PDB file of N, CA, C and O in Angstrom:
ATOM      1  N   MET A   1     115.520 175.533  93.230  1.00  0.00           N
ATOM      2  CA  MET A   1     115.671 175.445  94.662  1.00  0.00           C
ATOM      3  C   MET A   1     115.689 173.972  95.083  1.00  0.00           C
ATOM      4  O   MET A   1     114.896 173.164  94.600  1.00  0.00           O
ATOM      5  N   GLU A   2     116.586 173.650  95.972  1.00  0.00           N
ATOM      6  CA  GLU A   2     116.746 172.287  96.432  1.00  0.00           C
ATOM      7  C   GLU A   2     115.756 171.977  97.548  1.00  0.00           C
ATOM      8  O   GLU A   2     115.482 172.831  98.392  1.00  0.00           O
ATOM      9  N   GLU A   3     115.227 170.775  97.556  1.00  0.00           N
ATOM     10  CA  GLU A   3     114.281 170.382  98.590  1.00  0.00           C
ATOM     11  C   GLU A   3     115.021 170.003  99.868  1.00  0.00           C
ATOM     12  O   GLU A   3     116.189 169.617  99.841  1.00  0.00           O
ATOM     13  N   PHE A   4     114.310 170.124 100.989  1.00  0.00           N
ATOM     14  CA  PHE A   4     114.881 169.704 102.254  1.00  0.00           C
ATOM     15  C   PHE A   4     115.024 168.187 102.265  1.00  0.00           C
ATOM     16  O   PHE A   4     114.204 167.487 101.672  1.00  0.00           O
ATOM     17  N   PRO A   5     116.065 167.665 102.939  1.00  0.00           N
ATOM     18  CA  PRO A   5     116.213 166.208 102.988  1.00  0.00           C
ATOM     19  C   PRO A   5     115.142 165.581 103.871  1.00  0.00           C
ATOM     20  O   PRO A   5     114.698 166.186 104.847  1.00  0.00           O
ATOM     21  N   ILE A   6     114.738 164.385 103.526  1.00  0.00           N
ATOM     22  CA  ILE A   6     113.798 163.638 104.350  1.00  0.00           C
ATOM     23  C   ILE A   6     114.609 162.908 105.409  1.00  0.00           C
ATOM     24  O   ILE A   6     115.523 162.148 105.090  1.00  0.00           O
ATOM     25  N   ILE A   7     114.270 163.141 106.657  1.00  0.00           N
ATOM     26  CA  ILE A   7     115.011 162.539 107.764  1.00  0.00           C
ATOM     27  C   ILE A   7     114.145 161.471 108.405  1.00  0.00           C
ATOM     28  O   ILE A   7     113.083 161.769 108.950  1.00  0.00           O
ATOM     29  N   HIS A   8     114.598 160.229 108.340  1.00  0.00           N
ATOM     30  CA  HIS A   8     113.880 159.130 108.961  1.00  0.00           C
ATOM     31  C   HIS A   8     114.521 158.866 110.322  1.00  0.00           C
ATOM     32  O   HIS A   8     115.690 158.492 110.416  1.00  0.00           O
ATOM     33  N   THR A   9     113.751 159.064 111.340  1.00  0.00           N
ATOM     34  CA  THR A   9     114.234 158.817 112.690  1.00  0.00           C
ATOM     35  C   THR A   9     113.098 158.214 113.499  1.00  0.00           C
ATOM     36  O   THR A   9     111.945 158.221 113.068  1.00  0.00           O
ATOM     37  N   ASN A  10     113.420 157.708 114.640  1.00  0.00           N
ATOM     38  CA  ASN A  10     112.385 157.179 115.515  1.00  0.00           C
ATOM     39  C   ASN A  10     112.733 157.508 116.952  1.00  0.00           C
ATOM     40  O   ASN A  10     113.791 158.069 117.236  1.00  0.00           O
ATOM     41  N   ILE A  11     111.850 157.160 117.839  1.00  0.00           N
ATOM     42  CA  ILE A  11     112.023 157.505 119.248  1.00  0.00           C
ATOM     43  C   ILE A  11     113.248 156.802 119.838  1.00  0.00           C
ATOM     44  O   ILE A  11     113.852 157.316 120.779  1.00  0.00           O
ATOM     45  N   TRP A  12     113.619 155.660 119.312  1.00  0.00           N
ATOM     46  CA  TRP A  12     114.741 154.920 119.876  1.00  0.00           C
ATOM     47  C   TRP A  12     116.069 155.643 119.659  1.00  0.00           C
ATOM     48  O   TRP A  12     117.002 155.488 120.447  1.00  0.00           O
ATOM     49  N   ASP A  13     116.149 156.435 118.587  1.00  0.00           N
ATOM     50  CA  ASP A  13     117.363 157.230 118.396  1.00  0.00           C
ATOM     51  C   ASP A  13     117.591 158.142 119.596  1.00  0.00           C
ATOM     52  O   ASP A  13     118.694 158.210 120.139  1.00  0.00           O
ATOM     53  N   ALA A  14     116.552 158.827 119.995  1.00  0.00           N
ATOM     54  CA  ALA A  14     116.683 159.771 121.108  1.00  0.00           C
ATOM     55  C   ALA A  14     116.759 159.053 122.455  1.00  0.00           C
ATOM     56  O   ALA A  14     117.485 159.487 123.348  1.00  0.00           O
ATOM     57  N   VAL A  15     116.020 157.968 122.603  1.00  0.00           N
ATOM     58  CA  VAL A  15     116.011 157.245 123.875  1.00  0.00           C
ATOM     59  C   VAL A  15     117.359 156.591 124.149  1.00  0.00           C
ATOM     60  O   VAL A  15     117.745 156.435 125.308  1.00  0.00           O
ATOM     61  N   ILE A  16     118.069 156.212 123.116  1.00  0.00           N
ATOM     62  CA  ILE A  16     119.375 155.583 123.298  1.00  0.00           C
ATOM     63  C   ILE A  16     120.499 156.616 123.216  1.00  0.00           C
ATOM     64  O   ILE A  16     121.417 156.597 124.035  1.00  0.00           O
ATOM     65  N   ALA A  17     120.434 157.509 122.241  1.00  0.00           N
ATOM     66  CA  ALA A  17     121.534 158.440 122.004  1.00  0.00           C
ATOM     67  C   ALA A  17     121.698 159.454 123.135  1.00  0.00           C
ATOM     68  O   ALA A  17     122.823 159.710 123.565  1.00  0.00           O
ATOM     69  N   VAL A  18     120.617 160.028 123.620  1.00  0.00           N
ATOM     70  CA  VAL A  18     120.722 161.084 124.637  1.00  0.00           C
ATOM     71  C   VAL A  18     121.330 160.555 125.935  1.00  0.00           C
ATOM     72  O   VAL A  18     122.260 161.183 126.442  1.00  0.00           O
ATOM     73  N   PRO A  19     120.863 159.436 126.507  1.00  0.00           N
ATOM     74  CA  PRO A  19     121.528 158.929 127.713  1.00  0.00           C
ATOM     75  C   PRO A  19     122.992 158.551 127.492  1.00  0.00           C
ATOM     76  O   PRO A  19     123.824 158.742 128.379  1.00  0.00           O
ATOM     77  N   ILE A  20     123.310 158.015 126.310  1.00  0.00           N
ATOM     78  CA  ILE A  20     124.707 157.677 126.024  1.00  0.00           C
ATOM     79  C   ILE A  20     125.560 158.941 126.010  1.00  0.00           C
ATOM     80  O   ILE A  20     126.676 158.942 126.530  1.00  0.00           O
ATOM     81  N   ILE A  21     125.047 160.010 125.422  1.00  0.00           N
ATOM     82  CA  ILE A  21     125.789 161.276 125.388  1.00  0.00           C
ATOM     83  C   ILE A  21     125.979 161.816 126.796  1.00  0.00           C
ATOM     84  O   ILE A  21     127.059 162.307 127.125  1.00  0.00           O
ATOM     85  N   ILE A  22     124.953 161.735 127.629  1.00  0.00           N
ATOM     86  CA  ILE A  22     125.075 162.203 129.016  1.00  0.00           C
ATOM     87  C   ILE A  22     126.141 161.401 129.748  1.00  0.00           C
ATOM     88  O   ILE A  22     126.992 161.974 130.428  1.00  0.00           O
ATOM     89  N   LEU A  23     126.101 160.086 129.615  1.00  0.00           N
ATOM     90  CA  LEU A  23     127.089 159.239 130.304  1.00  0.00           C
ATOM     91  C   LEU A  23     128.508 159.491 129.796  1.00  0.00           C
ATOM     92  O   LEU A  23     129.439 159.605 130.593  1.00  0.00           O
ATOM     93  N   LEU A  24     128.678 159.578 128.480  1.00  0.00           N
ATOM     94  CA  LEU A  24     130.007 159.839 127.928  1.00  0.00           C
ATOM     95  C   LEU A  24     130.533 161.209 128.350  1.00  0.00           C
ATOM     96  O   LEU A  24     131.716 161.360 128.655  1.00  0.00           O
ATOM     97  N   THR A  25     129.653 162.197 128.366  1.00  0.00           N
ATOM     98  CA  THR A  25     130.065 163.536 128.782  1.00  0.00           C
ATOM     99  C   THR A  25     130.526 163.530 130.228  1.00  0.00           C
ATOM    100  O   THR A  25     131.565 164.107 130.549  1.00  0.00           O
ATOM    101  N   GLU A  26     129.768 162.888 131.103  1.00  0.00           N
ATOM    102  CA  GLU A  26     130.161 162.816 132.511  1.00  0.00           C
ATOM    103  C   GLU A  26     131.474 162.047 132.679  1.00  0.00           C
ATOM    104  O   GLU A  26     132.327 162.439 133.474  1.00  0.00           O
ATOM    105  N   PHE A  27     131.630 160.977 131.947  1.00  0.00           N
ATOM    106  CA  PHE A  27     132.859 160.187 132.015  1.00  0.00           C
ATOM    107  C   PHE A  27     134.066 161.016 131.570  1.00  0.00           C
ATOM    108  O   PHE A  27     135.107 161.009 132.227  1.00  0.00           O
ATOM    109  N   ILE A  28     133.921 161.721 130.461  1.00  0.00           N
ATOM    110  CA  ILE A  28     135.020 162.552 129.951  1.00  0.00           C
ATOM    111  C   ILE A  28     135.312 163.711 130.899  1.00  0.00           C
ATOM    112  O   ILE A  28     136.469 164.092 131.075  1.00  0.00           O
ATOM    113  N   LYS A  29     134.262 164.279 131.513  1.00  0.00           N
ATOM    114  CA  LYS A  29     134.464 165.350 132.499  1.00  0.00           C
ATOM    115  C   LYS A  29     135.310 164.859 133.676  1.00  0.00           C
ATOM    116  O   LYS A  29     136.202 165.567 134.143  1.00  0.00           O
ATOM    117  N   LEU A  30     135.027 163.655 134.146  1.00  0.00           N
ATOM    118  CA  LEU A  30     135.770 163.114 135.282  1.00  0.00           C
ATOM    119  C   LEU A  30     137.228 162.821 134.941  1.00  0.00           C
ATOM    120  O   LEU A  30     138.123 163.070 135.749  1.00  0.00           O
ATOM    121  N   ILE A  31     137.460 162.295 133.752  1.00  0.00           N
ATOM    122  CA  ILE A  31     138.818 161.912 133.372  1.00  0.00           C
ATOM    123  C   ILE A  31     139.682 163.128 133.038  1.00  0.00           C
ATOM    124  O   ILE A  31     140.818 163.224 133.502  1.00  0.00           O
ATOM    125  N   PHE A  32     139.154 164.053 132.240  1.00  0.00           N
ATOM    126  CA  PHE A  32     139.963 165.157 131.733  1.00  0.00           C
ATOM    127  C   PHE A  32     139.760 166.481 132.462  1.00  0.00           C
ATOM    128  O   PHE A  32     140.403 167.472 132.118  1.00  0.00           O
ATOM    129  N   HIS A  33     138.880 166.519 133.460  1.00  0.00           N
ATOM    130  CA  HIS A  33     138.630 167.732 134.267  1.00  0.00           C
ATOM    131  C   HIS A  33     138.361 168.952 133.383  1.00  0.00           C
ATOM    132  O   HIS A  33     139.048 169.969 133.480  1.00  0.00           O
ATOM    133  N   LEU A  34     137.361 168.832 132.531  1.00  0.00           N
ATOM    134  CA  LEU A  34     137.012 169.916 131.617  1.00  0.00           C
ATOM    135  C   LEU A  34     136.362 171.076 132.357  1.00  0.00           C
ATOM    136  O   LEU A  34     135.626 170.861 133.320  1.00  0.00           O
ATOM    137  N   PRO A  35     136.628 172.312 131.915  1.00  0.00           N
ATOM    138  CA  PRO A  35     135.904 173.456 132.475  1.00  0.00           C
ATOM    139  C   PRO A  35     134.414 173.354 132.129  1.00  0.00           C
ATOM    140  O   PRO A  35     134.046 172.757 131.118  1.00  0.00           O
ATOM    141  N   LYS A  36     133.561 173.941 132.976  1.00  0.00           N
ATOM    142  CA  LYS A  36     132.117 173.845 132.777  1.00  0.00           C
ATOM    143  C   LYS A  36     131.671 174.404 131.422  1.00  0.00           C
ATOM    144  O   LYS A  36     130.710 173.904 130.838  1.00  0.00           O
ATOM    145  N   GLY A  37     132.342 175.412 130.928  1.00  0.00           N
ATOM    146  CA  GLY A  37     131.957 176.025 129.671  1.00  0.00           C
ATOM    147  C   GLY A  37     132.147 175.141 128.452  1.00  0.00           C
ATOM    148  O   GLY A  37     131.551 175.392 127.404  1.00  0.00           O
ATOM    149  N   TRP A  38     132.964 174.121 128.575  1.00  0.00           N
ATOM    150  CA  TRP A  38     133.232 173.229 127.441  1.00  0.00           C
ATOM    151  C   TRP A  38     132.249 172.057 127.361  1.00  0.00           C
ATOM    152  O   TRP A  38     132.174 171.379 126.336  1.00  0.00           O
ATOM    153  N   VAL A  39     131.512 171.823 128.417  1.00  0.00           N
ATOM    154  CA  VAL A  39     130.647 170.640 128.478  1.00  0.00           C
ATOM    155  C   VAL A  39     129.551 170.656 127.407  1.00  0.00           C
ATOM    156  O   VAL A  39     129.359 169.631 126.751  1.00  0.00           O
ATOM    157  N   PRO A  40     128.818 171.762 127.190  1.00  0.00           N
ATOM    158  CA  PRO A  40     127.814 171.738 126.112  1.00  0.00           C
ATOM    159  C   PRO A  40     128.426 171.499 124.733  1.00  0.00           C
ATOM    160  O   PRO A  40     127.823 170.826 123.897  1.00  0.00           O
ATOM    161  N   SER A  41     129.608 172.040 124.491  1.00  0.00           N
ATOM    162  CA  SER A  41     130.273 171.793 123.209  1.00  0.00           C
ATOM    163  C   SER A  41     130.657 170.328 123.066  1.00  0.00           C
ATOM    164  O   SER A  41     130.529 169.747 121.988  1.00  0.00           O
ATOM    165  N   LEU A  42     131.124 169.740 124.148  1.00  0.00           N
ATOM    166  CA  LEU A  42     131.467 168.318 124.135  1.00  0.00           C
ATOM    167  C   LEU A  42     130.229 167.479 123.851  1.00  0.00           C
ATOM    168  O   LEU A  42     130.291 166.545 123.051  1.00  0.00           O
ATOM    169  N   ALA A  43     129.109 167.793 124.491  1.00  0.00           N
ATOM    170  CA  ALA A  43     127.869 167.052 124.255  1.00  0.00           C
ATOM    171  C   ALA A  43     127.415 167.207 122.800  1.00  0.00           C
ATOM    172  O   ALA A  43     126.964 166.240 122.188  1.00  0.00           O
ATOM    173  N   GLY A  44     127.531 168.399 122.252  1.00  0.00           N
ATOM    174  CA  GLY A  44     127.176 168.613 120.850  1.00  0.00           C
ATOM    175  C   GLY A  44     128.058 167.805 119.921  1.00  0.00           C
ATOM    176  O   GLY A  44     127.580 167.211 118.954  1.00  0.00           O
ATOM    177  N   PHE A  45     129.346 167.788 120.218  1.00  0.00           N
ATOM    178  CA  PHE A  45     130.289 167.005 119.406  1.00  0.00           C
ATOM    179  C   PHE A  45     129.967 165.516 119.480  1.00  0.00           C
ATOM    180  O   PHE A  45     129.956 164.829 118.459  1.00  0.00           O
ATOM    181  N   LEU A  46     129.706 165.023 120.683  1.00  0.00           N
ATOM    182  CA  LEU A  46     129.365 163.607 120.833  1.00  0.00           C
ATOM    183  C   LEU A  46     128.060 163.281 120.115  1.00  0.00           C
ATOM    184  O   LEU A  46     127.926 162.214 119.516  1.00  0.00           O
ATOM    185  N   GLY A  47     127.098 164.200 120.176  1.00  0.00           N
ATOM    186  CA  GLY A  47     125.847 164.000 119.448  1.00  0.00           C
ATOM    187  C   GLY A  47     126.078 163.895 117.955  1.00  0.00           C
ATOM    188  O   GLY A  47     125.486 163.048 117.287  1.00  0.00           O
ATOM    189  N   LEU A  48     126.941 164.756 117.431  1.00  0.00           N
ATOM    190  CA  LEU A  48     127.267 164.704 116.010  1.00  0.00           C
ATOM    191  C   LEU A  48     127.954 163.390 115.640  1.00  0.00           C
ATOM    192  O   LEU A  48     127.629 162.781 114.621  1.00  0.00           O
ATOM    193  N   VAL A  49     128.889 162.964 116.458  1.00  0.00           N
ATOM    194  CA  VAL A  49     129.616 161.722 116.179  1.00  0.00           C
ATOM    195  C   VAL A  49     128.658 160.528 116.165  1.00  0.00           C
ATOM    196  O   VAL A  49     128.686 159.714 115.242  1.00  0.00           O
ATOM    197  N   ILE A  50     127.814 160.431 117.188  1.00  0.00           N
ATOM    198  CA  ILE A  50     126.874 159.308 117.257  1.00  0.00           C
ATOM    199  C   ILE A  50     125.904 159.341 116.084  1.00  0.00           C
ATOM    200  O   ILE A  50     125.610 158.306 115.486  1.00  0.00           O
ATOM    201  N   SER A  51     125.414 160.514 115.761  1.00  0.00           N
ATOM    202  CA  SER A  51     124.419 160.614 114.701  1.00  0.00           C
ATOM    203  C   SER A  51     125.012 160.375 113.314  1.00  0.00           C
ATOM    204  O   SER A  51     124.452 159.623 112.516  1.00  0.00           O
ATOM    205  N   VAL A  52     126.139 161.014 113.033  1.00  0.00           N
ATOM    206  CA  VAL A  52     126.726 160.899 111.693  1.00  0.00           C
ATOM    207  C   VAL A  52     127.295 159.506 111.442  1.00  0.00           C
ATOM    208  O   VAL A  52     127.136 158.960 110.350  1.00  0.00           O
ATOM    209  N   PHE A  53     127.956 158.929 112.441  1.00  0.00           N
ATOM    210  CA  PHE A  53     128.642 157.654 112.216  1.00  0.00           C
ATOM    211  C   PHE A  53     127.845 156.410 112.621  1.00  0.00           C
ATOM    212  O   PHE A  53     128.201 155.299 112.228  1.00  0.00           O
ATOM    213  N   ILE A  54     126.774 156.580 113.400  1.00  0.00           N
ATOM    214  CA  ILE A  54     126.017 155.400 113.835  1.00  0.00           C
ATOM    215  C   ILE A  54     124.557 155.477 113.396  1.00  0.00           C
ATOM    216  O   ILE A  54     124.087 154.611 112.658  1.00  0.00           O
ATOM    217  N   ALA A  55     123.833 156.508 113.844  1.00  0.00           N
ATOM    218  CA  ALA A  55     122.387 156.552 113.636  1.00  0.00           C
ATOM    219  C   ALA A  55     121.988 156.886 112.199  1.00  0.00           C
ATOM    220  O   ALA A  55     121.039 156.308 111.669  1.00  0.00           O
ATOM    221  N   HIS A  56     122.702 157.811 111.572  1.00  0.00           N
ATOM    222  CA  HIS A  56     122.334 158.255 110.214  1.00  0.00           C
ATOM    223  C   HIS A  56     123.549 158.226 109.297  1.00  0.00           C
ATOM    224  O   HIS A  56     123.863 159.222 108.646  1.00  0.00           O
ATOM    225  N   ARG A  57     124.218 157.110 109.248  1.00  0.00           N
ATOM    226  CA  ARG A  57     125.485 157.042 108.522  1.00  0.00           C
ATOM    227  C   ARG A  57     125.332 157.144 107.005  1.00  0.00           C
ATOM    228  O   ARG A  57     126.321 157.395 106.317  1.00  0.00           O
ATOM    229  N   ASN A  58     124.149 156.962 106.470  1.00  0.00           N
ATOM    230  CA  ASN A  58     123.961 157.046 105.022  1.00  0.00           C
ATOM    231  C   ASN A  58     123.491 158.411 104.546  1.00  0.00           C
ATOM    232  O   ASN A  58     123.338 158.620 103.343  1.00  0.00           O
ATOM    233  N   ASN A  59     123.257 159.348 105.467  1.00  0.00           N
ATOM    234  CA  ASN A  59     122.733 160.653 105.102  1.00  0.00           C
ATOM    235  C   ASN A  59     123.417 161.719 105.954  1.00  0.00           C
ATOM    236  O   ASN A  59     123.057 161.905 107.117  1.00  0.00           O
ATOM    237  N   LEU A  60     124.395 162.416 105.389  1.00  0.00           N
ATOM    238  CA  LEU A  60     125.172 163.391 106.142  1.00  0.00           C
ATOM    239  C   LEU A  60     124.315 164.535 106.655  1.00  0.00           C
ATOM    240  O   LEU A  60     124.474 164.953 107.801  1.00  0.00           O
ATOM    241  N   ALA A  61     123.414 165.046 105.835  1.00  0.00           N
ATOM    242  CA  ALA A  61     122.557 166.165 106.270  1.00  0.00           C
ATOM    243  C   ALA A  61     121.700 165.760 107.467  1.00  0.00           C
ATOM    244  O   ALA A  61     121.581 166.512 108.434  1.00  0.00           O
ATOM    245  N   ALA A  62     121.111 164.582 107.399  1.00  0.00           N
ATOM    246  CA  ALA A  62     120.306 164.094 108.526  1.00  0.00           C
ATOM    247  C   ALA A  62     121.178 163.858 109.750  1.00  0.00           C
ATOM    248  O   ALA A  62     120.760 164.139 110.873  1.00  0.00           O
ATOM    249  N   GLY A  63     122.378 163.345 109.544  1.00  0.00           N
ATOM    250  CA  GLY A  63     123.284 163.099 110.663  1.00  0.00           C
ATOM    251  C   GLY A  63     123.663 164.370 111.393  1.00  0.00           C
ATOM    252  O   GLY A  63     123.683 164.403 112.624  1.00  0.00           O
ATOM    253  N   ILE A  64     123.963 165.408 110.646  1.00  0.00           N
ATOM    254  CA  ILE A  64     124.329 166.679 111.276  1.00  0.00           C
ATOM    255  C   ILE A  64     123.116 167.280 111.986  1.00  0.00           C
ATOM    256  O   ILE A  64     123.215 167.726 113.130  1.00  0.00           O
ATOM    257  N   PHE A  65     121.983 167.289 111.309  1.00  0.00           N
ATOM    258  CA  PHE A  65     120.763 167.859 111.870  1.00  0.00           C
ATOM    259  C   PHE A  65     120.373 167.152 113.161  1.00  0.00           C
ATOM    260  O   PHE A  65     120.148 167.810 114.177  1.00  0.00           O
ATOM    261  N   MET A  66     120.288 165.838 113.140  1.00  0.00           N
ATOM    262  CA  MET A  66     119.875 165.088 114.318  1.00  0.00           C
ATOM    263  C   MET A  66     120.958 165.060 115.392  1.00  0.00           C
ATOM    264  O   MET A  66     120.642 164.999 116.581  1.00  0.00           O
ATOM    265  N   GLY A  67     122.227 165.105 114.995  1.00  0.00           N
ATOM    266  CA  GLY A  67     123.307 165.129 115.969  1.00  0.00           C
ATOM    267  C   GLY A  67     123.260 166.359 116.848  1.00  0.00           C
ATOM    268  O   GLY A  67     123.516 166.284 118.049  1.00  0.00           O
ATOM    269  N   LEU A  68     122.933 167.495 116.249  1.00  0.00           N
ATOM    270  CA  LEU A  68     122.792 168.712 117.042  1.00  0.00           C
ATOM    271  C   LEU A  68     121.616 168.598 118.009  1.00  0.00           C
ATOM    272  O   LEU A  68     121.686 169.083 119.138  1.00  0.00           O
ATOM    273  N   PHE A  69     120.548 167.962 117.568  1.00  0.00           N
ATOM    274  CA  PHE A  69     119.416 167.747 118.473  1.00  0.00           C
ATOM    275  C   PHE A  69     119.799 166.804 119.615  1.00  0.00           C
ATOM    276  O   PHE A  69     119.440 167.058 120.765  1.00  0.00           O
ATOM    277  N   TYR A  70     120.510 165.735 119.321  1.00  0.00           N
ATOM    278  CA  TYR A  70     120.912 164.793 120.359  1.00  0.00           C
ATOM    279  C   TYR A  70     121.770 165.489 121.417  1.00  0.00           C
ATOM    280  O   TYR A  70     121.537 165.328 122.615  1.00  0.00           O
ATOM    281  N   GLY A  71     122.761 166.260 120.970  1.00  0.00           N
ATOM    282  CA  GLY A  71     123.640 166.953 121.907  1.00  0.00           C
ATOM    283  C   GLY A  71     122.905 167.973 122.752  1.00  0.00           C
ATOM    284  O   GLY A  71     123.110 168.042 123.964  1.00  0.00           O
ATOM    285  N   ASN A  72     122.053 168.762 122.123  1.00  0.00           N
ATOM    286  CA  ASN A  72     121.303 169.772 122.876  1.00  0.00           C
ATOM    287  C   ASN A  72     120.274 169.139 123.806  1.00  0.00           C
ATOM    288  O   ASN A  72     120.027 169.657 124.894  1.00  0.00           O
ATOM    289  N   ALA A  73     119.680 168.040 123.398  1.00  0.00           N
ATOM    290  CA  ALA A  73     118.743 167.339 124.277  1.00  0.00           C
ATOM    291  C   ALA A  73     119.463 166.791 125.501  1.00  0.00           C
ATOM    292  O   ALA A  73     118.921 166.836 126.606  1.00  0.00           O
ATOM    293  N   ALA A  74     120.668 166.278 125.324  1.00  0.00           N
ATOM    294  CA  ALA A  74     121.441 165.767 126.453  1.00  0.00           C
ATOM    295  C   ALA A  74     121.779 166.888 127.434  1.00  0.00           C
ATOM    296  O   ALA A  74     121.686 166.696 128.647  1.00  0.00           O
ATOM    297  N   VAL A  75     122.167 168.045 126.926  1.00  0.00           N
ATOM    298  CA  VAL A  75     122.468 169.184 127.799  1.00  0.00           C
ATOM    299  C   VAL A  75     121.213 169.612 128.553  1.00  0.00           C
ATOM    300  O   VAL A  75     121.280 169.904 129.747  1.00  0.00           O
ATOM    301  N   GLY A  76     120.074 169.652 127.875  1.00  0.00           N
ATOM    302  CA  GLY A  76     118.822 170.047 128.513  1.00  0.00           C
ATOM    303  C   GLY A  76     118.374 169.075 129.583  1.00  0.00           C
ATOM    304  O   GLY A  76     117.938 169.492 130.656  1.00  0.00           O
ATOM    305  N   VAL A  77     118.474 167.790 129.308  1.00  0.00           N
ATOM    306  CA  VAL A  77     118.091 166.777 130.293  1.00  0.00           C
ATOM    307  C   VAL A  77     119.001 166.868 131.510  1.00  0.00           C
ATOM    308  O   VAL A  77     118.521 166.808 132.642  1.00  0.00           O
ATOM    309  N   TYR A  78     120.292 167.009 131.298  1.00  0.00           N
ATOM    310  CA  TYR A  78     121.231 167.104 132.415  1.00  0.00           C
ATOM    311  C   TYR A  78     120.942 168.338 133.263  1.00  0.00           C
ATOM    312  O   TYR A  78     120.913 168.253 134.491  1.00  0.00           O
ATOM    313  N   ALA A  79     120.729 169.486 132.617  1.00  0.00           N
ATOM    314  CA  ALA A  79     120.455 170.723 133.348  1.00  0.00           C
ATOM    315  C   ALA A  79     119.153 170.613 134.137  1.00  0.00           C
ATOM    316  O   ALA A  79     119.076 171.078 135.274  1.00  0.00           O
ATOM    317  N   SER A  80     118.143 170.006 133.547  1.00  0.00           N
ATOM    318  CA  SER A  80     116.862 169.839 134.222  1.00  0.00           C
ATOM    319  C   SER A  80     116.991 168.933 135.443  1.00  0.00           C
ATOM    320  O   SER A  80     116.468 169.250 136.511  1.00  0.00           O
ATOM    321  N   LEU A  81     117.684 167.812 135.287  1.00  0.00           N
ATOM    322  CA  LEU A  81     117.867 166.897 136.416  1.00  0.00           C
ATOM    323  C   LEU A  81     118.683 167.539 137.531  1.00  0.00           C
ATOM    324  O   LEU A  81     118.367 167.370 138.708  1.00  0.00           O
ATOM    325  N   LYS A  82     119.721 168.269 137.169  1.00  0.00           N
ATOM    326  CA  LYS A  82     120.562 168.921 138.164  1.00  0.00           C
ATOM    327  C   LYS A  82     119.781 169.987 138.928  1.00  0.00           C
ATOM    328  O   LYS A  82     119.890 170.075 140.151  1.00  0.00           O
ATOM    329  N   THR A  83     118.998 170.793 138.222  1.00  0.00           N
ATOM    330  CA  THR A  83     118.201 171.829 138.872  1.00  0.00           C
ATOM    331  C   THR A  83     117.143 171.209 139.786  1.00  0.00           C
ATOM    332  O   THR A  83     116.944 171.684 140.904  1.00  0.00           O
ATOM    333  N   SER A  84     116.473 170.173 139.335  1.00  0.00           N
ATOM    334  CA  SER A  84     115.457 169.502 140.155  1.00  0.00           C
ATOM    335  C   SER A  84     116.074 168.915 141.416  1.00  0.00           C
ATOM    336  O   SER A  84     115.487 169.008 142.494  1.00  0.00           O
ATOM    337  N   TYR A  85     117.240 168.319 141.292  1.00  0.00           N
ATOM    338  CA  TYR A  85     117.911 167.747 142.459  1.00  0.00           C
ATOM    339  C   TYR A  85     118.299 168.834 143.453  1.00  0.00           C
ATOM    340  O   TYR A  85     118.147 168.659 144.661  1.00  0.00           O
ATOM    341  N   GLN A  86     118.801 169.956 142.945  1.00  0.00           N
ATOM    342  CA  GLN A  86     119.193 171.050 143.837  1.00  0.00           C
ATOM    343  C   GLN A  86     117.991 171.625 144.577  1.00  0.00           C
ATOM    344  O   GLN A  86     118.090 171.936 145.764  1.00  0.00           O
ATOM    345  N   VAL A  87     116.871 171.768 143.901  1.00  0.00           N
ATOM    346  CA  VAL A  87     115.652 172.256 144.555  1.00  0.00           C
ATOM    347  C   VAL A  87     115.201 171.259 145.607  1.00  0.00           C
ATOM    348  O   VAL A  87     114.853 171.655 146.720  1.00  0.00           O
ATOM    349  N   TYR A  88     115.200 169.992 145.285  1.00  0.00           N
ATOM    350  CA  TYR A  88     114.812 168.961 146.240  1.00  0.00           C
ATOM    351  C   TYR A  88     115.722 168.980 147.463  1.00  0.00           C
ATOM    352  O   TYR A  88     115.248 168.897 148.596  1.00  0.00           O
ATOM    353  N   LYS A  89     117.024 169.089 147.235  1.00  0.00           N
ATOM    354  CA  LYS A  89     117.991 169.107 148.330  1.00  0.00           C
ATOM    355  C   LYS A  89     117.784 170.331 149.230  1.00  0.00           C
ATOM    356  O   LYS A  89     117.861 170.218 150.453  1.00  0.00           O
ATOM    357  N   ASN A  90     117.526 171.486 148.639  1.00  0.00           N
ATOM    358  CA  ASN A  90     117.311 172.706 149.423  1.00  0.00           C
ATOM    359  C   ASN A  90     116.011 172.649 150.219  1.00  0.00           C
ATOM    360  O   ASN A  90     115.952 173.177 151.329  1.00  0.00           O
ATOM    361  N   ARG A  91     114.981 172.027 149.684  1.00  0.00           N
ATOM    362  CA  ARG A  91     113.714 171.887 150.421  1.00  0.00           C
ATOM    363  C   ARG A  91     113.872 170.978 151.622  1.00  0.00           C
ATOM    364  O   ARG A  91     113.274 171.221 152.670  1.00  0.00           O
ATOM    365  N   ARG A  92     114.659 169.947 151.482  1.00  0.00           N
ATOM    366  CA  ARG A  92     114.884 169.028 152.617  1.00  0.00           C
ATOM    367  C   ARG A  92     115.646 169.718 153.738  1.00  0.00           C
ATOM    368  O   ARG A  92     115.427 169.409 154.909  1.00  0.00           O
ATOM    369  N   LYS A  93     116.541 170.653 153.399  1.00  0.00           N
ATOM    370  CA  LYS A  93     117.314 171.381 154.414  1.00  0.00           C
ATOM    371  C   LYS A  93     116.418 172.309 155.232  1.00  0.00           C
ATOM    372  O   LYS A  93     116.660 172.511 156.422  1.00  0.00           O
ATOM    373  N   ARG A  94     115.392 172.872 154.609  1.00  0.00           N
ATOM    374  CA  ARG A  94     114.517 173.837 155.284  1.00  0.00           C
ATOM    375  C   ARG A  94     113.615 173.175 156.317  1.00  0.00           C
ATOM    376  O   ARG A  94     113.190 173.839 157.262  1.00  0.00           O
ATOM    377  N   ARG A  95     113.315 171.909 156.170  1.00  0.00           N
ATOM    378  CA  ARG A  95     112.380 171.229 157.078  1.00  0.00           C
ATOM    379  C   ARG A  95     112.994 170.894 158.393  1.00  0.00           C
ATOM    380  O   ARG A  95     112.329 170.322 159.256  1.00  0.00           O
TER     381      ARG A  95
END
């Protein structure tokens, strides 16, 4: 049985990669007018690209593993910020 790969990562990978993925996703959405259903896939793809070719270029398994985390984290952060803003906006209307 093969052992799991050791993945060396640090907080800076996520602190830099996730905001970059969010910004690139928003930029691509504005330019190409993507349907909403394609946005999480785009974020996942961008996460894979950043992780495999920049953050973990010497370890393909780590790059794929962390790239999926980067993309999903970007989608989660965006959804959380959007929901919080909508709640805040609706509360201000009620007052």
